[in-house]
C-alpha positions as a printed NumPy array, in Angstrom:
array([[ -1.806,  21.194,  -7.089],
       [ -5.298,  19.988,  -7.696],
       [ -8.073,  20.523,  -4.978],
       [-10.249,  17.657,  -4.024],
       [-13.048,  18.602,  -6.329],
       [-10.629,  19.047,  -9.352],
       [ -9.335,  15.564,  -8.619],
       [-12.715,  14.004,  -8.703],
       [-13.548,  15.848, -11.894],
       [-10.435,  14.642, -13.567],
       [-11.436,  11.132, -13.06 ],
       [-14.822,  11.856, -14.633],
       [-13.079,  12.7  , -17.903],
       [-11.302,   9.369, -18.102],
       [-12.716,   6.626, -20.317],
       [-11.916,   3.704, -18.01 ],
       [-12.817,   0.133, -18.84 ],
       [-13.888,  -1.102, -15.326],
       [-15.933,  -4.349, -14.551],
       [-17.497,  -5.447, -11.216],
       [-19.502,  -8.661, -10.548],
       [-19.827,  -9.412, -14.281],
       [-21.127,  -5.922, -15.251],
       [-19.369,  -2.874, -16.98 ],
       [-19.327,   0.181, -14.668],
       [-19.812,   3.232, -16.832],
       [-19.448,   5.728, -13.996],
       [-16.936,   4.538, -11.407],
       [-16.619,   7.869,  -9.722],
       [-20.247,   7.736,  -8.275],
       [-20.69 ,   3.968,  -7.963],
       [-21.482,   3.282,  -4.298],
       [-18.994,   0.405,  -4.106],
       [-16.149,   2.471,  -5.448],
       [-16.814,   6.042,  -4.27 ],
       [-15.605,   5.424,  -0.609],
       [-12.122,   4.473,  -1.977],
       [-12.128,   7.497,  -4.124],
       [-12.848,   9.727,  -1.085],
       [ -9.763,   8.195,   0.556],
       [ -7.565,   9.384,  -2.282],
       [ -9.26 ,  12.68 ,  -2.268],
       [ -8.288,  13.267,   1.227],
       [ -4.682,  13.557,  -0.001],
       [ -5.662,  16.612,  -1.91 ],
       [ -7.87 ,  18.227,   0.671],
       [ -5.155,  17.963,   3.318],
       [ -2.612,  19.479,   1.055],
       [ -4.668,  22.609,   0.87 ],
       [ -4.797,  23.043,   4.669],
       [ -2.18 ,  25.249,   6.149],
       [ -1.768,  23.054,   9.337],
       [ -0.787,  20.032,   7.125],
       [  1.129,  21.633,   4.306],
       [  4.582,  20.86 ,   5.911],
       [  3.884,  17.166,   5.762],
       [  1.581,  17.064,   2.683],
       [  3.655,  19.18 ,   0.307],
       [  7.248,  19.353,  -0.825],
       [  9.626,  21.328,  -3.202],
       [ 10.204,  19.417,  -6.471],
       [ 13.902,  18.752,  -7.099],
       [ 12.982,  18.578, -10.832],
       [ 10.893,  21.741, -11.462],
       [ 11.328,  23.691,  -8.147],
       [  7.794,  23.953,  -7.619],
       [  5.732,  23.037,  -4.59 ],
       [  4.018,  19.791,  -5.179],
       [  1.909,  17.198,  -3.409],
       [  4.512,  14.937,  -1.28 ],
       [  2.901,  11.914,  -2.865],
       [  4.589,  13.036,  -6.145],
       [  7.895,  13.777,  -4.592],
       [ 11.479,  12.461,  -4.801],
       [ 12.982,  12.143,  -1.419],
       [ 15.869,  14.675,  -1.039],
       [ 16.822,  13.872,   2.543],
       [ 16.34 ,  11.666,   5.559],
       [ 13.927,  14.222,   6.868],
       [ 11.856,  13.777,   3.611],
       [ 11.633,  10.111,   4.295],
       [ 10.517,  10.738,   7.925],
       [  7.834,  13.23 ,   6.801],
       [  6.622,  10.559,   4.35 ],
       [  5.856,   8.301,   7.197],
       [  4.377,  10.994,   9.234],
       [  2.2  ,  11.934,   6.276],
       [  0.983,   8.324,   5.826],
       [  0.119,   8.013,   9.524],
       [ -1.884,  11.365,   9.235],
       [ -3.7  ,   9.996,   6.207],
       [ -4.452,   6.747,   7.9  ],
       [ -5.953,   8.646,  10.878],
       [ -8.207,  10.718,   8.588],
       [ -9.55 ,   7.893,   6.548],
       [ -9.265,   4.78 ,   8.741],
       [ -8.491,   2.821,   5.357],
       [ -6.076,   2.58 ,   2.498],
       [ -5.532,   5.814,   0.684],
       [ -3.893,   4.21 ,  -2.321],
       [ -1.164,   6.951,  -3.504],
       [  1.775,   5.285,  -1.632],
       [  2.438,   2.556,  -4.222],
       [  2.975,   5.197,  -6.951],
       [  5.049,   7.371,  -4.687],
       [  7.386,   4.36 ,  -3.751],
       [  7.503,   3.392,  -7.479],
       [  8.677,   6.946,  -8.553],
       [ 11.694,   6.745,  -6.054],
       [ 12.684,   3.269,  -6.981],
       [ 12.452,   3.972, -10.662],
       [ 14.341,   7.286, -10.304],
       [ 17.568,   5.885,  -8.818],
       [ 17.376,   2.631, -10.863],
       [ 17.008,   4.362, -14.229],
       [ 19.846,   6.772, -13.265],
       [ 22.136,   3.735, -12.37 ],
       [ 21.117,   2.1  , -15.775],
       [ 21.967,   5.08 , -17.913],
       [ 25.603,   5.375, -16.308],
       [ 26.234,   1.798, -16.783],
       [ 24.623,   1.31 , -20.244],
       [ 24.37 ,   4.61 , -22.02 ],
       [ 20.685,   4.426, -22.254],
       [ 18.406,   7.613, -21.722],
       [ 15.804,   6.16 , -19.404],
       [ 16.405,   8.649, -16.69 ],
       [ 15.853,  11.539, -18.831],
       [ 12.589,  10.027, -19.971],
       [ 11.412,   9.101, -16.645],
       [ 12.349,  12.564, -15.122],
       [ 10.362,  14.354, -17.939],
       [  7.368,  12.234, -17.363],
       [  7.514,  12.629, -13.634],
       [  7.627,  16.309, -14.113],
       [  4.396,  16.169, -15.909],
       [  2.761,  14.018, -13.185],
       [  3.985,  16.559, -10.454],
       [  2.763,  19.599, -12.488],
       [ -0.743,  18.059, -13.002],
       [ -0.704,  16.418,  -9.48 ],
       [ -1.643,  12.951, -10.753],
       [ -2.444,   9.76 ,  -9.085],
       [ -0.343,   7.032, -10.281],
       [ -0.878,   3.279,  -9.614],
       [  2.489,   1.489,  -9.018],
       [  2.081,  -1.885, -10.512],
       [  4.564,  -4.764,  -9.667],
       [  2.672,  -7.909,  -8.811],
       [  2.058, -10.383, -11.806],
       [ -0.45 , -13.123, -11.503],
       [  2.49 , -15.589, -11.471],
       [  0.793, -18.657, -12.662],
       [  2.831, -21.634, -11.375],
       [  4.93 , -20.347,  -8.585],
       [  7.438, -22.986,  -8.902],
       [  8.472, -21.637, -12.42 ],
       [ 10.027, -18.35 , -13.423],
       [  8.587, -15.99 , -15.954],
       [  9.841, -17.566, -19.185],
       [  9.166, -20.942, -17.906],
       [  5.36 , -20.542, -17.619],
       [  3.041, -22.723, -19.715],
       [  1.236, -19.445, -20.486],
       [  3.634, -16.678, -21.253],
       [  0.969, -14.051, -20.032],
       [  1.299, -14.888, -16.459],
       [  3.989, -12.311, -16.175],
       [  3.43 ,  -8.952, -18.198],
       [  5.915,  -9.083, -21.134],
       [  7.013,  -7.444, -24.343],
       [  5.418,  -9.001, -27.324],
       [  6.491,  -6.572, -29.987],
       [  9.305,  -4.018, -30.448],
       [  8.626,  -1.166, -32.836],
       [ 10.701,   1.907, -33.875],
       [  8.435,   4.224, -31.784],
       [  7.55 ,   1.923, -28.843],
       [  6.716,  -1.547, -27.56 ],
       [  3.547,  -3.618, -27.268],
       [  3.05 ,  -5.489, -23.915],
       [  0.543,  -8.245, -22.919],
       [ -0.284,  -9.75 , -19.522],
       [ -1.734,  -8.446, -16.31 ],
       [ -1.06 ,  -6.866, -12.89 ],
       [ -2.728,  -8.308,  -9.913],
       [ -4.012,  -6.79 ,  -6.527],
       [ -3.534,  -3.309,  -7.996],
       [ -4.443,  -0.832,  -5.11 ],
       [ -6.367,   2.24 ,  -6.087],
       [ -6.001,   1.376,  -9.915],
       [ -9.611,   2.631, -10.718],
       [ -8.804,   5.705,  -9.046],
       [ -5.693,   6.549, -10.754],
       [ -4.766,   8.686, -13.726],
       [ -1.926,   6.562, -14.675],
       [ -0.022,   3.346, -14.113],
       [  3.802,   2.882, -13.762],
       [  4.61 ,  -0.783, -14.395],
       [  7.573,  -2.578, -12.891],
       [  8.884,  -6.141, -13.071],
       [  7.987,  -8.324, -10.267],
       [ 11.047, -10.335,  -9.573],
       [ 14.831, -10.677, -10.465],
       [ 15.308, -11.978, -13.974],
       [ 17.464, -14.149, -15.93 ],
       [ 18.567, -13.519, -19.549],
       [ 15.851, -16.001, -20.683],
       [ 13.27 , -13.694, -18.918],
       [ 14.577, -10.553, -20.671],
       [ 11.169,  -9.964, -22.368],
       [  9.679,  -9.574, -18.844],
       [ 12.053,  -6.987, -17.797],
       [  9.971,  -4.064, -18.621],
       [  9.2  ,  -0.777, -16.918],
       [  6.923,   1.865, -18.332],
       [  4.104,   4.408, -17.698],
       [  0.651,   4.352, -19.46 ],
       [ -2.6  ,   6.235, -19.064],
       [ -5.207,   4.428, -17.232],
       [ -7.85 ,   4.719, -20.04 ],
       [ -5.246,   3.622, -22.698],
       [ -6.699,   1.304, -25.385],
       [ -6.285,  -2.225, -24.359],
       [ -6.475,  -1.865, -20.571],
       [ -9.328,  -3.41 , -18.655],
       [ -9.775,  -3.333, -14.897],
       [-11.725,  -5.912, -12.952],
       [-12.668,  -4.631,  -9.554],
       [-11.932,  -6.941,  -6.521],
       [-14.431,  -8.214,  -4.053],
       [-14.001,  -7.549,  -0.311],
       [-15.62 ,  -8.963,   2.81 ],
       [-19.063,  -7.487,   3.495],
       [-18.613,  -5.186,   0.488],
       [-22.162,  -5.315,  -0.698],
       [-23.327,  -3.509,   2.429],
       [-22.356,  -0.465,   0.41 ],
       [-25.126,  -1.264,  -1.993],
       [-27.946,  -1.581,   0.434],
       [-30.328,   1.363,   0.111],
       [-30.259,   3.665,   3.152],
       [-27.471,   1.887,   4.711],
       [-25.737,   4.284,   7.062],
       [-24.695,   2.268,  10.243],
       [-23.832,  -1.294,   9.086],
       [-21.219,  -0.159,   6.791],
       [-19.151,   0.818,   9.641],
       [-16.884,   3.347,   7.562],
       [-19.298,   4.81 ,   5.153],
       [-17.212,   7.513,   3.869],
       [-13.79 ,   5.929,   3.252],
       [-12.437,   2.652,   1.89 ],
       [ -9.839,   1.089,  -0.279],
       [ -9.764,  -1.277,  -3.302],
       [ -7.694,  -3.534,  -5.446],
       [ -8.264,  -4.594,  -9.196],
       [ -6.895,  -6.942, -11.652],
       [ -5.443,  -4.744, -14.521],
       [ -5.297,  -6.558, -17.846],
       [ -3.064,  -5.406, -20.791],
       [ -4.328,  -6.665, -24.088],
       [ -1.511,  -5.843, -26.455],
       [ -1.1  ,  -2.281, -25.171],
       [  1.231,   0.068, -27.122],
       [  3.77 ,   2.035, -25.051],
       [  5.426,   4.851, -26.73 ],
       [  9.317,   5.143, -26.316],
       [  9.303,   8.308, -24.26 ],
       [  7.26 ,   6.353, -21.592],
       [  9.476,   3.192, -21.692],
       [ 11.974,   3.193, -18.747],
       [ 13.406,  -0.386, -18.894],
       [ 13.189,  -2.894, -21.82 ],
       [ 14.984,  -6.206, -21.548],
       [ 17.638,  -4.852, -19.178],
       [ 17.122,  -7.992, -17.   ],
       [ 20.163,  -7.262, -14.82 ],
       [ 18.442,  -4.328, -13.311],
       [ 15.12 ,  -5.903, -12.721],
       [ 16.041,  -7.325,  -9.255],
       [ 17.577,  -3.848,  -8.281],
       [ 14.37 ,  -2.132,  -9.06 ],
       [ 12.229,  -4.654,  -7.107],
       [ 14.528,  -4.468,  -4.098],
       [ 14.39 ,  -0.648,  -3.939],
       [ 10.607,  -0.559,  -4.57 ],
       [ 10.032,  -3.235,  -1.893],
       [ 12.202,  -1.352,   0.515],
       [ 10.339,   1.956,   0.054],
       [  6.846,   0.275,   0.225],
       [  7.811,  -1.703,   3.383],
       [  8.831,   1.642,   4.859],
       [  5.269,   2.944,   3.956],
       [  3.611,   0.383,   6.203],
       [  5.303,   1.932,   9.311],
       [  3.1  ,   4.971,   8.561],
       [ -0.255,   3.929,   7.01 ],
       [ -1.055,   0.973,   9.108],
       [ -0.142,   2.895,  12.264],
       [ -2.611,   5.658,  11.422],
       [ -5.257,   3.208,  10.794],
       [ -4.322,   1.461,  13.99 ],
       [ -4.655,   4.836,  15.857],
       [ -8.407,   4.838,  14.683],
       [ -9.005,   1.121,  15.675],
       [ -7.395,   1.778,  19.175],
       [ -9.771,   4.748,  19.596],
       [-12.846,   2.716,  18.541],
       [-11.794,   0.093,  21.018],
       [-11.501,   2.464,  23.822],
       [-15.042,   3.777,  23.079],
       [-16.299,   0.207,  22.892],
       [-15.051,  -0.12 ,  26.451],
       [-16.757,   3.014,  27.352],
       [-19.974,   1.977,  26.005],
       [-19.76 ,  -1.349,  27.429],
       [-19.276,   0.226,  30.892],
       [-15.744,  -1.203,  31.633],
       [-13.293,   1.496,  30.786],
       [-11.788,   1.296,  34.133],
       [-11.325,  -2.525,  34.422],
       [ -7.672,  -3.237,  34.778],
       [ -7.582,  -6.095,  32.137],
       [ -9.201,  -3.876,  29.624],
       [ -6.883,  -0.907,  30.354],
       [ -3.797,  -3.466,  30.068],
       [ -5.229,  -4.713,  26.619],
       [ -5.562,  -1.071,  25.247],
       [ -1.962,  -0.304,  26.634],
       [ -0.704,  -3.356,  24.711],
       [ -2.381,  -2.156,  21.367],
       [ -0.738,   1.178,  21.793],
       [  2.624,  -0.469,  22.519],
       [  2.333,  -2.612,  19.354],
       [  1.194,   0.088,  17.076],
       [  3.933,   2.677,  18.224],
       [  6.477,  -0.395,  17.623],
       [  5.397,  -0.354,  13.964],
       [  5.811,   3.344,  13.86 ],
       [  9.23 ,   3.242,  15.478],
       [ 10.43 ,   1.001,  12.7  ],
       [  9.104,   3.157,  10.085],
       [ 10.712,   6.152,  11.54 ],
       [ 14.013,   4.293,  12.282],
       [ 14.553,   2.947,   8.612],
       [ 13.686,   6.657,   7.421],
       [ 16.131,   8.493,   9.769],
       [ 18.796,   5.958,   8.713],
       [ 18.381,   6.725,   5.059],
       [ 21.211,   7.489,   2.825],
       [ 21.603,   9.272,  -0.796],
       [ 21.823,   7.179,  -3.803],
       [ 24.099,   8.211,  -6.795],
       [ 21.024,   9.827,  -8.418],
       [ 20.634,  12.107,  -5.396],
       [ 17.396,  10.719,  -3.916],
       [ 17.451,   9.06 ,  -0.416],
       [ 17.013,   5.351,  -0.014],
       [ 15.637,   3.954,   3.365],
       [ 17.906,   1.485,   5.473],
       [ 16.773,  -1.653,   3.695],
       [ 17.436,  -3.935,   6.713],
       [ 15.218,  -1.725,   9.024],
       [ 12.558,  -1.333,   6.296],
       [ 12.229,  -5.14 ,   6.114],
       [ 12.155,  -5.464,   9.792],
       [  9.332,  -2.871,   9.837],
       [  7.228,  -4.63 ,   7.328],
       [  8.   ,  -8.223,   9.108],
       [  6.617,  -6.672,  12.293],
       [  3.494,  -5.479,  10.25 ],
       [  2.804,  -8.96 ,   9.033],
       [  2.214,  -9.811,  12.76 ],
       [  1.304,  -6.968,  15.116],
       [ -1.811,  -5.658,  13.42 ],
       [ -3.297,  -9.157,  13.795],
       [ -2.827,  -9.074,  17.445],
       [ -4.113,  -5.46 ,  17.615],
       [ -7.118,  -6.768,  15.82 ],
       [ -7.587,  -9.688,  18.161],
       [ -7.545,  -7.409,  21.262],
       [-10.036,  -4.907,  19.492],
       [-12.402,  -7.969,  18.953],
       [-11.825,  -9.086,  22.477],
       [-12.759,  -5.732,  24.055],
       [-15.626,  -4.999,  21.767],
       [-17.312,  -8.381,  22.576],
       [-19.051, -10.765,  20.504],
       [-22.094,  -8.456,  19.914],
       [-19.762,  -6.828,  17.368],
       [-20.59 ,  -9.805,  14.91 ],
       [-24.129, -10.771,  16.045],
       [-26.101,  -7.623,  16.529],
       [-29.122,  -6.97 ,  14.371],
       [-29.081,  -4.975,  11.207],
       [-29.781,  -1.152,  10.847],
       [-33.093,  -1.865,   9.259],
       [-34.168,  -3.556,  12.687],
       [-32.978,  -0.52 ,  14.498],
       [-35.098,   1.792,  12.326],
       [-38.128,  -0.512,  12.386],
       [-41.169,   0.999,  14.204],
       [-41.888,  -2.184,  16.315],
       [-38.438,  -3.727,  16.442],
       [-36.327,  -0.492,  16.921],
       [-37.367,  -0.026,  20.632],
       [-36.518,  -3.531,  21.363],
       [-33.2  ,  -3.377,  19.776],
       [-32.387,  -0.153,  21.554],
       [-33.512,  -1.713,  24.878],
       [-31.507,  -4.916,  24.69 ],
       [-28.547,  -3.594,  22.851],
       [-28.01 ,  -0.706,  25.409],
       [-24.669,  -0.467,  27.263],
       [-23.319,   1.814,  29.946],
       [-25.704,   3.909,  31.93 ],
       [-26.538,   7.126,  30.041],
       [-24.95 ,   6.028,  26.691],
       [-26.763,   5.962,  23.524],
       [-27.524,   2.581,  21.869],
       [-27.145,   3.776,  18.34 ],
       [-23.838,   5.206,  19.003],
       [-22.534,   1.955,  20.633],
       [-23.678,   0.141,  17.479],
       [-21.948,   2.603,  15.223],
       [-18.648,   2.105,  17.046],
       [-18.998,  -1.829,  17.049],
       [-19.822,  -1.644,  13.33 ],
       [-16.617,   0.432,  12.893],
       [-14.509,  -2.066,  14.591],
       [-16.231,  -4.877,  12.579],
       [-15.293,  -2.968,   9.475],
       [-11.667,  -2.581,  10.306],
       [-11.036,  -5.942,  11.536],
       [-13.318,  -8.189,   9.484],
       [-14.969,  -6.216,   6.742],
       [-13.841,  -4.096,   3.704],
       [-11.286,  -2.09 ,   5.831],
       [ -9.628,  -5.359,   6.824],
       [ -8.399,  -5.843,   3.384],
       [ -6.429,  -2.584,   3.752],
       [ -5.392,  -3.349,   7.372],
       [ -5.247,  -6.814,   8.409],
       [ -4.845,  -8.918,   5.28 ],
       [ -2.78 ,  -6.316,   3.453],
       [ -0.555,  -6.236,   6.409],
       [  0.316,  -9.908,   5.665],
       [  0.673,  -9.811,   1.821],
       [  1.205,  -6.045,   0.791],
       [  4.78 ,  -5.157,  -0.363],
       [  5.584,  -8.934,  -0.51 ],
       [  5.025, -11.92 ,   1.474],
       [  6.511, -12.425,   5.048],
       [  9.146, -14.723,   3.575],
       [ 10.184, -11.975,   1.076],
       [ 11.058,  -9.94 ,   4.006],
       [ 12.833, -12.635,   5.768],
       [ 14.954, -13.235,   2.595],
       [ 15.92 ,  -9.532,   2.489],
       [ 16.713,  -9.572,   6.298],
       [ 19.067, -12.413,   5.756],
       [ 20.815, -10.464,   2.815],
       [ 21.098,  -7.21 ,   4.794],
       [ 22.058,  -8.819,   8.159],
       [ 25.778,  -8.632,   7.616],
       [ 26.51 , -11.884,   9.723],
       [ 30.118, -12.053,   8.644],
       [ 30.811,  -8.654,  10.266],
       [ 28.841,  -9.698,  13.427],
       [ 30.967, -12.921,  13.721],
       [ 33.998, -10.904,  13.492],
       [ 32.834,  -8.668,  16.348],
       [ 32.279, -11.866,  18.371],
       [ 35.712, -13.172,  17.389],
       [ 37.454, -10.059,  18.719],
       [ 35.674, -10.151,  21.986],
       [ 35.998, -13.848,  22.518],
       [ 39.72 , -13.61 ,  21.286],
       [ 39.165, -16.44 ,  18.756],
       [ 42.448, -17.631,  17.032],
       [ 40.961, -18.343,  13.406],
       [ 44.137, -20.079,  12.387],
       [ 42.943, -23.034,  14.608],
       [ 39.663, -23.341,  12.766],
       [ 39.208, -25.512,   9.78 ],
       [ 35.509, -25.408,   9.106],
       [ 33.942, -28.002,   6.767],
       [ 30.966, -26.576,   4.829],
       [ 28.006, -28.988,   5.397],
       [ 26.496, -30.165,   2.057],
       [ 22.627, -29.522,   1.58 ],
       [ 20.631, -32.876,   1.643],
       [ 19.092, -33.671,  -1.634]])
């Protein structure tokens, strides 16, 4: 496994094509806007080297038998699934941001079982190709960006019905030695900090969509790949010279990018699906399930930090013992642990697939993510309530450092007797960052849209709810005589 420093050095060796705010970034590793997100990923390497965290951060590869970083692991038991969630909570606690390796890990496990099923049914060799590639990823301890979301264009039309065919990534040419693809993947978490990308279809496909039913792996600096770095709220604070306080979370962060594929060649050994449209929906469903499970860990760890910062804000405001403050913090803990309980539950109920890896309980995973679309918003609201309006109105760090203004700021922004004004400002800026600033992208807003929209989870909950079985339970308890029922199925209104 790589160390933290070895990971950073490995990114320096890549020839990435990255643009931000209209300019090409020749050195993403040291760019002040990007580096905090890189630090978050690097934490996954640092913790894996520490004895006290090795049980969570490492695992034994079922492919090579070697000890590997758990972010590269294929889950072999329900215990593995539980440890995954606990690892993600730990990472969230250590970074208070998105640490970006979850998407690749979830893609590995979804593609693993899906390619196995494809080979058994179709006689393809995708599973062998994939496991060979994954063994390389594990041995080199690489960061892989899992890429599923397409730009989608007109949401009322499917992939092959778009006016512009590039709105969904697709195969434009099939060669004896590989394929050529064109299109883009949007909202790609950690793309610039990744060594490779694993591309998946974004939805169920029809036969007419078969050119869009494609799954493959590609190096991040392959010819034809361009990344356009996304904006975040308050992000340019990172560019301000000498800014230490106003950033809120100076060391860590997350990022997303639009990743464009301009006629990129993919060799056959890295192609894991090509026009097998019947399996696109299977892959999407499994990946979505794994990724919705992930939110029961990562968002909980970030929530732990936000709860801690809120409790500190109450201390600095001089009201830690006020009954309504204590009650609100208790509610924040209750909501946060509810998210965690769902993440653990869907993991503990995991079952083996025919390929041998373990799949979470899909119903509970979708319930987990449905809660994540709501509860972090309430946790954030309570944090903002307790912090007070000063969180978003206090003067800048430059005013605090000013020889004339500084003493005035310290005097009028002071809080509880005996507390330090600067420390109070630091805590308030952290809460601002986590609820409204750059970290909010990876906490609040991503809680809504990450791993699919809220409606996507509700569709899956409806599919997994098994209402007919529940109806039969009720019939038996109520002693219903079904021979007397002659239901007329109502027709949908046009």
